[in-house]
C-alpha positions in Angstrom: 110.9 89.9 90.6 109.6 91.1 94.0 111.7 90.0 97.0 108.9 90.3 99.6 108.0 87.1 101.3 104.4 86.0 100.8 102.3 84.1 103.3 99.3 82.2 102.0 96.4 81.0 104.2 94.1 78.8 102.2 90.8 77.7 103.8 89.0 74.7 102.4 85.6 73.5 103.5 84.4 70.2 102.0 81.0 68.7 101.7 79.7 66.3 104.3 81.1 62.8 103.9 83.9 64.0 101.6 86.6 64.8 104.2 88.6 61.6 103.9 88.7 61.7 100.1 89.7 65.4 99.9 92.3 64.9 102.7 93.9 62.1 100.6 94.0 64.4 97.6 95.4 67.3 99.6 98.1 65.1 101.0 99.3 64.3 97.4 100.2 68.0 97.1 102.6 68.2 100.0 105.9 66.6 98.9 105.7 67.9 95.3 104.9 71.5 96.5 107.6 71.5 99.2 110.1 70.7 96.5 109.1 73.7 94.3 111.3 76.7 93.9 110.4 79.4 96.4 108.5 77.2 98.8 109.6 77.9 102.4 106.8 75.9 104.1 103.6 74.3 103.0 101.7 73.0 106.0 98.2 71.3 105.9 96.0 71.4 109.0 92.6 69.8 109.7 90.2 71.3 112.3 89.9 69.3 115.5 86.1 70.0 115.8 85.1 70.1 112.2 86.8 67.4 110.1 85.4 69.1 106.9 87.6 72.2 107.4 91.2 72.2 106.2 93.8 75.0 106.2 97.0 75.4 104.3 99.6 77.7 105.9 102.3 78.5 103.3 105.2 80.8 103.0 106.8 81.6 99.7 110.0 83.6 98.8 107.8 85.9 96.7 104.5 86.2 95.0 105.9 85.4 91.5 107.1 82.0 92.7 103.7 81.3 94.4 101.9 82.2 91.2 104.1 79.8 89.3 103.1 77.1 91.9 99.4 77.9 91.3 99.8 77.1 87.6 101.4 73.7 88.1 99.8 70.5 86.8 99.5 68.9 90.3 97.1 71.7 91.4 95.1 71.3 88.2 94.8 67.6 88.9 93.7 68.3 92.5 91.0 70.6 91.3 89.8 68.1 88.7 89.8 65.2 91.1 87.9 67.0 93.9 85.3 68.7 91.6 81.9 68.6 93.4 83.4 67.8 96.8 84.6 71.2 97.9 82.0 73.6 99.4 84.3 76.6 99.8 87.9 77.5 98.9 89.2 80.9 100.0 92.8 82.1 99.6 94.3 84.9 101.6 97.5 86.5 100.4 99.2 88.0 103.4 102.3 90.0 104.3 104.3 89.5 107.6 104.2 92.8 109.5 105.8 92.0 112.9 
């Protein structure tokens, strides 16, 4: 298993009028994800100017544990529950360099 820490920046843009609903669904992910093996931090942000834009800033002990997280049921439930409400979902896998 790789020992390199992994940073995830996930950008989520939702359709007009869906921000409150998607936010409530995203908030359901917080506690369960923070309790997962390998999760260092899992922080949700909402843009101050554009309420339809959310960002997760996450740090994981390694990529393998993040991949395990990505296969969990609570994420599948989120995807199912928010189908048709999300305009764009982009995930950046990043390495800390300084």
